[in-house]
N, C-alpha and C positions, 0 to 999 in steps of 0.2 A: 702345652700351649702357652704362648707368650702372654704375659699379664702386664697391664699398664703399671709402671713403677714410678711415675711422676714426670717432672720436667727438669730435673737436675742430674748431674753426674752422680751415680751411686757412690756412697761413702768409700766403699772398698776401692773403686777405681780412682776416686779423687785422691785418696792417700797414696795409691800406687803411682799415679802420674805426677805427684809432687816430688817424687824421688827419682832422680836421673838414672840411678843404677838399678832401680826396681825392675824386676822381671826381664832382665837382659835375655835376649834370645827368643822372646815371645812376640808374635806379630799381631797387629790390629788390622782388621780388614776395613778399608774405606770403600764404600759403595756410592757411585755417582750415576747420574742418568743423563744420557745424551739428548740432543734435540729431537730424536725420533722415538724417545721413550725406552731405548735399550739400556740395560744395566751394564755397568763396567766396574771392575774391582781393582783395587791397588792395595799393597801391603805397606803398613807403616810400623816403624819401631816405636815402642812406647816412649822412648826418650825424645821423640819428635812431637809429642803432644804435651802441652803445658796448660794447666787449668788457669783461667783468669778469675773466675768465680764459679759457684756451683752450677750456673746455667750456661756457661760458655767456656771455651778453651781455644787455644791457638794450635794449629797444626801446620806442617810444612810439606810441600811437594815441589817437584820441579816446575818452575813457572811456565815453561813452554810445553808441558805435558797435556795430554788429553784430559787427565784428571783435573788439572788446574783450570782448563777451559770449562769443564763442567761445573766446577765450584764457582767460578766467576759468573756463570749464567744465572745464578739465583735459584736454580732448580733444587728440589730436595736432595739431600744426601744422608748417608747413615754411616756410623762407625759400629762395627760388630766385634765384640770381644767374647771369646769362648775359651774358657780354661777350667782348671780344676776347682775354681772358686765360684763359678757360675757362668751364665750366658746373658749378655746384655746387648741391646741394639739401641743406640742413641741416634734419634732422627732429628734432622734440623736443616738449616741452610747456612751457607758460608758466604763470607764477603772478604775482599782483599784487605789484609791488615798491613802488609808491606809487599809490594810487587817483586822486589828482589832483595834478598837478605844481604847485608853488608859483609857478613862473614863468609858466605858461600853464595855469590850472585846468581848462579843458576837456579837457586831455590827461592820460592816465594812463601810468605806466611799468610794464612787465612784464619779469620776469626769464625768459629763455628758456634752458632746459637742453637741451643737445644730446644726443640718443640715438644718432644715426648721421648720417654725412655721405656723400653720394654724389657722385661726380665723373664727368662724362661728356665724353669726348674722342673724336674720330673714330677708327674702326677703321682698320687698315692699308689696307683696300680703298678708303677715302675719304681717303687721304693728300692733304694740301693743302687739304682742306675746313676752314673755320673760320668762326666767328661774327665779324663785323666790328664789331658794335655791340650793346649791350643796349637795353633800353627807355630812351628819353631823354625829358627834360622840361626846361622852362624855368620857373624860380621867380622871381617878382618880388622886388625888393629888400626890401619890408616882410616878406614871408614868410621870406626868408633871415635877416632880423634875429630873427624869432621862433625860427627853428630854432637859431640860435646860442645864444639864452637857454636853450632846451630842452637843447641839447647840454651846456652848462655844468652844468645841474642833474643831468643823467644821469651826468656824470663824477663829480661829488661823491657822488651816490648809489652809484655803483660803488665808489668809494674807501672809503665808509663801511661796505660790506658786511662783516659780521664773519666770514663764511666765507672771505674772500679773504686769503691771507697777505700780510703787509706788503711783502715783496719784489715781489709781483705788483702791489700797489696803485701802486707807483711807475711802472709801465709803462702805466697806463691813460691818462694824459693825452696 
């Protein structure tokens, strides 16, 4: 059963998301809600998620997508990470950080503000049970090159955020 784990990115995810090459091939599930209350999912590569500070991060999706429309609406959204190190759900709301990225104009950047984090680990009765892998994918070299350009722009955008103290900015890269 999920337990409340706070209002910040868990340290293991914060460390992982600060490394562009970290966990290549593992997907993050982004869950949004439409105006009728229906749930929609999208998959993100971890390289497209950049922490700003422990309570917020930047992510990018196609700015013309249904996912972007849901994020712009201000309705709740969640990021779900499930892998061999644990299961986390980061719940919050997103706002537009940059409508169209300079490096890849079809993509937009969103600032995700965490409202609560849930952590789910097996109860004692299920001792020894664990997830051995999350959702995995293979990205061709041209796509990985695009993602690197997007990541560089997100890092700069995070560092320029006036709400982020200077000492935190140094930890973003």
